[in-house]
DRENVO-287800 format. One record per atom (N, C-alpha, C): residue in one letter; atom name; x, y, z. Coordinates in nm, 3 decimals. Each point is the difference from the previous one (the first is absolute). Layout:
BEGIN
residu  atome  x  y  z
a  CA  X  Y  Z
...
//
This chain:
BEGIN
residu  atome  x  y  z
v  N  -1.848  -2.857  -4.426
v  CA  0.105  -0.099  -0.084
v  C  -0.060  -0.117  -0.053
k  N  -0.097  -0.064  0.089
k  CA  -0.089  -0.161  -0.065
k  C  -0.067  0.075  -0.141
d  N  -0.111  0.145  0.071
d  CA  -0.049  0.037  -0.075
d  C  0.047  0.044  -0.177
a  N  0.110  0.080  0.034
a  CA  0.050  0.060  -0.130
a  C  0.031  -0.122  -0.082
k  N  0.046  -0.151  0.053
k  CA  0.063  -0.140  -0.095
k  C  -0.131  0.005  -0.004
t  N  -0.104  -0.020  0.052
t  CA  -0.099  -0.081  -0.101
t  C  -0.065  0.111  -0.058
c  N  -0.013  0.104  -0.033
c  CA  -0.040  0.139  -0.057
c  C  0.109  -0.046  -0.178
d  N  0.123  0.013  0.039
d  CA  0.074  -0.066  -0.095
d  C  -0.055  -0.138  -0.096
i  N  0.021  -0.096  0.093
i  CA  -0.034  -0.162  -0.084
i  C  -0.181  0.072  -0.086
v  N  -0.091  0.061  0.059
v  CA  -0.132  0.036  -0.058
v  C  0.067  0.086  -0.088
l  N  0.044  0.107  -0.026
l  CA  0.046  0.103  -0.086
l  C  0.099  -0.090  -0.161
s  N  0.057  -0.100  0.049
s  CA  0.092  -0.091  -0.076
s  C  -0.117  -0.112  -0.108
t  N  -0.062  -0.057  0.113
t  CA  -0.091  -0.069  -0.028
t  C  -0.127  0.083  -0.120
s  N  -0.041  0.114  -0.015
s  CA  -0.090  0.084  -0.041
s  C  0.126  0.020  -0.131
i  N  0.088  0.003  0.017
i  CA  0.118  0.062  -0.158
i  C  -0.029  -0.113  -0.098
i  N  0.063  -0.109  0.097
i  CA  -0.074  -0.138  -0.104
i  C  -0.115  -0.039  -0.032
m  N  -0.108  -0.004  0.049
m  CA  -0.110  0.028  -0.081
m  C  -0.072  0.078  -0.113
s  N  0.070  0.124  0.048
s  CA  -0.031  0.088  -0.080
s  C  0.076  -0.094  -0.178
s  N  0.077  -0.075  -0.001
s  CA  0.018  -0.070  -0.094
s  C  -0.063  -0.102  -0.073
f  N  -0.087  -0.071  0.077
f  CA  -0.067  -0.030  0.026
f  C  -0.188  -0.039  -0.020
r  N  -0.039  0.113  -0.038
r  CA  -0.120  0.041  0.075
r  C  -0.067  -0.100  -0.024
g  N  -0.129  0.007  0.091
g  CA  -0.061  -0.115  0.017
g  C  0.040  -0.106  0.054
m  N  0.102  -0.040  0.063
m  CA  0.081  -0.095  0.100
m  C  -0.072  0.037  0.130
e  N  -0.043  0.047  0.046
e  CA  -0.002  0.075  0.100
e  C  -0.094  -0.138  0.107
d  N  0.004  -0.085  0.002
d  CA  -0.069  -0.055  0.036
d  C  0.088  -0.187  -0.017
e  N  0.070  0.038  -0.075
e  CA  0.093  -0.133  -0.014
e  C  0.136  -0.005  0.146
g  N  0.027  -0.115  0.017
g  CA  0.077  -0.051  0.104
g  C  0.110  0.014  -0.034
p  N  0.119  0.014  0.122
p  CA  0.131  0.035  -0.012
p  C  0.074  -0.088  -0.118
s  N  -0.028  -0.122  -0.004
s  CA  0.068  -0.119  -0.088
s  C  -0.046  0.078  -0.145
s  N  -0.116  0.023  -0.041
s  CA  -0.035  0.076  -0.104
s  C  0.089  0.085  -0.060
i  N  -0.025  0.097  0.107
i  CA  0.053  0.125  0.036
i  C  0.196  -0.023  -0.076
s  N  0.036  -0.117  0.049
s  CA  0.180  0.019  -0.007
s  C  -0.059  -0.065  -0.127
a  N  -0.054  -0.098  -0.043
a  CA  0.038  -0.069  -0.159
a  C  -0.030  0.089  -0.093
l  N  -0.098  0.113  0.014
l  CA  -0.016  0.132  -0.132
l  C  0.081  0.088  0.021
v  N  0.091  0.033  0.135
v  CA  0.117  0.037  -0.022
v  C  0.127  -0.020  -0.078
q  N  0.005  -0.155  0.061
q  CA  0.107  -0.079  -0.119
q  C  -0.036  -0.018  -0.129
f  N  -0.140  -0.014  -0.031
f  CA  -0.016  0.000  -0.087
f  C  0.056  0.150  -0.114
a  N  -0.080  0.141  0.090
a  CA  0.079  0.088  -0.042
a  C  0.139  -0.019  -0.031
y  N  0.093  -0.027  0.111
y  CA  0.134  -0.017  -0.045
y  C  0.039  -0.026  -0.066
f  N  -0.011  -0.097  -0.013
f  CA  0.053  -0.101  -0.168
f  C  -0.043  -0.011  -0.060
t  N  -0.131  0.091  -0.081
t  CA  -0.120  0.054  -0.101
t  C  0.110  0.122  -0.041
a  N  0.085  0.083  0.105
a  CA  0.079  0.107  -0.039
a  C  0.156  -0.031  -0.021
l  N  0.037  -0.167  0.010
l  CA  0.145  0.000  -0.060
l  C  -0.026  -0.045  -0.120
c  N  -0.133  -0.020  -0.024
c  CA  -0.012  -0.112  -0.118
c  C  0.019  -0.149  0.021
d  N  -0.053  -0.064  0.099
d  CA  0.057  -0.128  0.049
d  C  -0.132  -0.043  0.004
l  N  -0.074  -0.045  -0.084
l  CA  -0.189  -0.033  -0.004
l  C  0.027  -0.060  0.014
e  N  0.068  -0.176  -0.027
e  CA  -0.045  -0.136  0.098
e  C  0.021  0.035  0.116
s  N  0.111  0.056  0.078
s  CA  -0.021  0.017  0.137
s  C  -0.126  0.108  0.054
a  N  -0.006  0.098  -0.105
a  CA  -0.156  0.066  0.063
a  C  -0.096  -0.079  0.013
y  N  -0.057  -0.058  -0.089
y  CA  -0.112  -0.108  0.008
y  C  0.026  -0.135  0.101
i  N  0.086  -0.010  0.005
i  CA  0.040  -0.106  0.089
i  C  -0.058  0.072  0.172
a  N  0.059  0.108  -0.006
a  CA  -0.046  0.074  0.114
a  C  -0.152  0.039  0.087
i  N  -0.086  -0.028  -0.118
i  CA  -0.121  0.019  0.003
i  C  -0.115  -0.100  -0.043
q  N  0.053  -0.153  -0.031
q  CA  -0.069  -0.082  -0.060
q  C  -0.103  -0.053  0.072
f  N  0.031  0.041  0.152
f  CA  -0.109  -0.110  0.071
f  C  -0.103  0.135  0.038
v  N  -0.014  0.117  -0.096
v  CA  -0.118  0.081  0.053
v  C  -0.128  -0.051  -0.090
r  N  -0.096  0.016  0.063
r  CA  -0.137  -0.033  -0.038
r  C  -0.126  0.083  -0.069
r  N  0.065  0.094  0.112
r  CA  -0.147  0.126  -0.044
r  C  0.052  0.088  -0.108
p  N  -0.128  -0.011  -0.115
p  CA  -0.026  0.086  -0.086
p  C  0.074  0.142  -0.004
e  N  -0.065  0.052  0.101
e  CA  0.077  0.117  0.046
e  C  0.124  0.050  0.013
v  N  0.096  -0.115  0.057
v  CA  0.142  0.032  -0.050
v  C  0.056  0.011  -0.107
w  N  -0.050  -0.120  -0.084
w  CA  0.027  -0.047  -0.127
w  C  0.014  0.148  -0.095
e  N  -0.180  0.068  0.031
e  CA  -0.003  0.115  -0.069
e  C  0.133  0.085  0.051
t  N  0.001  0.008  0.085
t  CA  0.142  0.126  0.022
t  C  0.133  -0.032  -0.031
l  N  0.001  -0.133  -0.013
l  CA  0.115  -0.028  -0.078
l  C  -0.012  -0.003  -0.138
v  N  -0.055  -0.011  -0.077
v  CA  -0.034  0.006  -0.118
v  C  0.059  0.150  -0.037
k  N  -0.089  0.083  0.059
k  CA  0.065  0.141  -0.018
k  C  0.117  0.062  0.081
l  N  0.058  -0.098  0.067
l  CA  0.125  0.032  0.020
l  C  0.072  -0.079  -0.136
g  N  -0.022  -0.086  -0.052
g  CA  0.052  -0.034  -0.154
g  C  0.012  0.083  -0.083
i  N  -0.156  0.078  0.029
i  CA  -0.049  0.128  -0.169
i  C  0.150  0.100  0.071
r  N  -0.028  0.036  0.107
r  CA  0.125  0.136  0.047
r  C  0.115  -0.063  -0.028
h  N  0.066  -0.084  0.013
h  CA  0.106  -0.048  -0.067
h  C  0.021  -0.041  -0.147
r  N  -0.129  0.022  -0.044
r  CA  -0.003  -0.028  -0.124
r  C  0.074  -0.115  -0.099
n  N  -0.106  -0.121  0.141
n  CA  0.111  -0.127  0.016
n  C  -0.113  -0.108  -0.108
l  N  -0.041  0.009  -0.122
l  CA  -0.113  -0.105  -0.069
l  C  0.004  -0.121  0.085
a  N  0.158  -0.056  -0.034
a  CA  0.019  -0.215  0.068
a  C  -0.091  0.053  0.129
l  N  0.075  0.070  0.086
l  CA  -0.044  0.003  0.141
l  C  -0.180  0.029  -0.010
v  N  -0.009  0.073  -0.045
v  CA  -0.219  0.008  -0.023
v  C  -0.027  -0.144  0.004
q  N  0.054  -0.045  -0.160
q  CA  -0.086  -0.105  -0.037
q  C  -0.011  -0.092  0.088
r  N  0.119  0.001  0.082
r  CA  0.008  -0.136  0.110
r  C  -0.058  0.014  0.075
c  N  -0.076  0.123  0.030
c  CA  -0.064  0.032  0.123
c  C  -0.150  0.018  -0.016
l  N  -0.011  0.027  -0.138
l  CA  -0.134  0.000  -0.045
l  C  -0.127  -0.139  0.000
p  N  0.034  -0.084  0.050
p  CA  -0.055  -0.159  -0.030
p  C  -0.055  0.014  0.140
n  N  0.048  0.055  0.128
n  CA  -0.023  0.010  0.163
n  C  -0.103  0.084  0.053
l  N  -0.042  0.118  -0.194
l  CA  -0.099  0.057  0.070
l  C  -0.143  -0.016  -0.021
g  N  0.001  -0.165  -0.091
g  CA  -0.154  -0.013  0.019
g  C  -0.060  0.098  -0.073
n  N  0.060  0.045  -0.129
n  CA  -0.082  0.056  -0.115
n  C  0.045  -0.003  -0.103
e  N  -0.072  -0.115  -0.055
e  CA  0.030  -0.089  -0.102
e  C  -0.069  0.116  -0.163
k  N  -0.097  0.054  0.019
k  CA  0.037  0.058  -0.101
k  C  0.110  0.085  -0.057
l  N  0.077  0.097  0.092
l  CA  0.139  0.054  0.038
l  C  0.048  -0.062  -0.051
i  N  0.071  -0.132  0.070
i  CA  0.093  -0.080  -0.057
i  C  -0.013  -0.027  -0.176
q  N  -0.107  -0.020  -0.044
q  CA  -0.138  -0.034  -0.123
q  C  0.085  0.095  -0.112
a  N  -0.013  0.118  0.087
a  CA  0.045  0.143  -0.117
a  C  0.143  0.014  0.029
v  N  0.069  -0.012  0.098
v  CA  0.203  0.021  0.020
v  C  0.081  -0.120  -0.100
k  N  -0.108  -0.161  -0.032
k  CA  0.042  -0.119  -0.104
k  C  -0.005  0.074  -0.115
q  N  -0.102  0.041  -0.013
q  CA  -0.070  0.073  -0.165
q  C  0.131  0.156  -0.014
a  N  -0.016  0.043  0.092
a  CA  0.103  0.087  -0.073
a  C  0.132  0.014  0.000
t  N  0.048  -0.116  0.094
t  CA  0.112  -0.059  -0.018
t  C  0.108  -0.083  -0.136
s  N  -0.160  -0.098  -0.006
s  CA  0.028  -0.023  -0.162
s  C  -0.010  0.017  -0.134
t  N  -0.098  0.119  -0.024
t  CA  -0.023  0.084  -0.095
t  C  0.120  0.077  -0.010
s  N  0.073  0.062  0.137
s  CA  0.092  0.064  0.003
s  C  0.167  -0.077  -0.060
r  N  -0.009  -0.160  0.026
r  CA  0.118  -0.072  -0.048
r  C  -0.039  -0.025  -0.194
g  N  -0.112  0.009  0.014
g  CA  -0.034  -0.002  -0.127
g  C  0.037  0.109  -0.121
r  N  -0.027  0.137  0.062
r  CA  0.083  0.105  -0.043
r  C  0.141  0.085  -0.021
g  N  0.048  -0.073  0.137
g  CA  0.062  0.072  0.050
g  C  0.196  -0.007  0.002
k  N  -0.018  -0.100  -0.155
k  CA  0.156  -0.013  -0.018
k  C  0.049  0.110  -0.060
g  N  0.117  0.045  0.062
g  CA  0.064  0.118  -0.098
g  C  -0.074  0.128  0.050
g  N  0.097  0.108  0.021
g  CA  -0.048  0.159  -0.031
g  C  -0.015  0.031  0.111
g  N  0.013  -0.080  0.132
g  CA  -0.006  0.066  0.139
g  C  -0.151  -0.018  0.079
g  N  -0.111  -0.023  -0.138
g  CA  -0.124  -0.012  0.033
g  C  -0.025  -0.091  0.101
g  N  0.073  -0.104  0.061
g  CA  -0.046  -0.079  0.138
g  C  -0.001  0.067  0.107
q  N  0.142  0.103  0.033
q  CA  -0.052  0.019  0.106
q  C  -0.125  0.166  0.047
n  N  -0.015  0.024  -0.143
n  CA  -0.112  0.061  0.061
n  C  -0.145  -0.039  -0.013
e  N  -0.021  -0.124  -0.039
e  CA  -0.104  -0.124  0.047
e  C  0.004  -0.002  0.109
e  N  0.164  -0.073  0.057
e  CA  -0.044  -0.037  0.131
e  C  -0.063  0.190  0.086
t  N  0.033  0.043  -0.052
t  CA  0.018  0.143  0.088
t  C  -0.171  -0.008  0.094
a  N  -0.016  -0.008  -0.171
a  CA  -0.184  0.043  -0.032
a  C  -0.088  -0.137  0.042
t  N  0.067  -0.097  0.028
t  CA  -0.079  -0.069  0.086
t  C  0.008  -0.047  0.143
l  N  0.090  0.087  0.018
l  CA  0.005  0.000  0.150
l  C  -0.063  0.133  0.021
a  N  -0.029  0.089  -0.078
a  CA  -0.147  0.108  0.014
a  C  -0.060  -0.015  0.019
a  N  -0.044  -0.117  -0.097
a  CA  -0.158  -0.031  0.012
a  C  -0.040  -0.125  0.106
i  N  0.087  -0.058  0.032
i  CA  0.010  -0.049  0.129
i  C  -0.036  0.104  0.140
a  N  0.087  0.095  0.034
a  CA  -0.014  0.144  0.042
a  C  -0.137  0.008  -0.009
l  N  -0.050  0.056  -0.101
l  CA  -0.148  0.010  0.025
l  C  -0.103  -0.063  0.035
e  N  0.032  -0.125  -0.017
e  CA  -0.099  -0.133  0.033
e  C  -0.005  0.045  0.184
l  N  0.103  0.011  0.031
l  CA  0.056  0.048  0.151
l  C  -0.031  0.078  0.054
r  N  -0.057  0.094  -0.064
r  CA  -0.040  0.160  -0.011
r  C  0.145  0.061  0.060
a  N  0.124  0.001  -0.020
a  CA  0.103  0.028  0.005
a  C  0.031  0.143  -0.073
t  N  -0.069  0.094  -0.025
t  CA  -0.080  0.064  -0.109
t  C  0.140  0.141  0.002
d  N  0.030  -0.030  0.060
d  CA  0.150  0.122  -0.001
d  C  0.153  -0.105  -0.074
e  N  -0.004  -0.144  0.038
e  CA  0.111  -0.073  -0.089
e  C  -0.029  -0.007  -0.072
a  N  -0.096  -0.017  -0.070
a  CA  -0.045  -0.028  -0.067
a  C  -0.038  0.121  -0.171
e  N  0.028  0.087  0.050
e  CA  0.000  0.155  -0.115
e  C  0.123  -0.003  0.013
e  N  0.112  -0.021  0.132
e  CA  0.109  0.013  -0.068
e  C  0.071  -0.160  -0.066
l  N  -0.037  -0.083  -0.012
l  CA  0.054  -0.108  -0.130
l  C  -0.062  0.052  -0.117
l  N  -0.116  0.065  -0.016
l  CA  -0.064  0.003  -0.111
l  C  0.069  0.129  -0.071
r  N  0.031  0.094  0.072
r  CA  0.089  0.084  -0.037
r  C  0.155  -0.018  -0.053
k  N  0.078  -0.126  0.074
k  CA  0.129  -0.003  -0.048
k  C  -0.028  -0.101  -0.089
c  N  -0.089  -0.102  -0.051
c  CA  0.019  -0.042  -0.119
c  C  -0.158  0.099  -0.116
s  N  0.052  0.148  0.041
s  CA  -0.088  0.052  -0.110
s  C  -0.116  -0.063  -0.011
r  N  -0.105  -0.041  0.077
r  CA  -0.131  -0.057  -0.079
r  C  -0.053  0.097  0.059
y  N  -0.025  0.119  -0.072
y  CA  -0.051  0.109  0.047
y  C  -0.165  -0.040  -0.031
d  N  -0.058  -0.099  -0.102
d  CA  -0.111  -0.037  -0.023
d  C  -0.065  -0.027  0.078
l  N  0.045  -0.098  0.133
l  CA  -0.058  -0.032  0.126
l  C  0.010  0.067  0.126
l  N  0.045  0.117  -0.026
l  CA  -0.029  0.132  0.110
l  C  -0.114  0.020  0.055
g  N  -0.049  0.060  0.065
g  CA  -0.146  0.069  0.026
g  C  -0.096  -0.083  -0.007
//
C-alpha cells in the first residue's frame, strides 16, 4: 500500500511537471509558485499571478512563464515577465512592435490582431513554433507563416 501511494505521488508530480517542461530540477517551492501562477492566470488575476512568482530568479523559469502567457494569449502578462528573461534584444523588439501597433491601431479592431502578431513573434523567438503558427493563423498573418 505504501508503494501505491508513492507511485500516485510520482504520477501526480509527472502530470504537474508536463505543464512546466524544463522545470524538472526546480524545488517544491518553485513548483508551488508555478502552479499558483497558472491558477491565478486561469482566473485572469494577473496581479496575484505575478506576486506568486516574483521571487523566481532563473531565466528558464521566466521563459516557461512567458510561454504560459502566450498560451493564454495575454500580452500584458508576457510583457511583465519578459524583463526577467534577460533577453534585451527580444524586449526591445516587443517594445518597438507594441509602440508601432499603438500608432496605427486606432479603431477598426486592428489592435487585437497586432497583439496576436506580437505574441506570435515572441513565440517564434522562444521556439514555440506551434503556438506561433496558431497565433499567426488567428490574426490572418499568412505572410509570416512558413
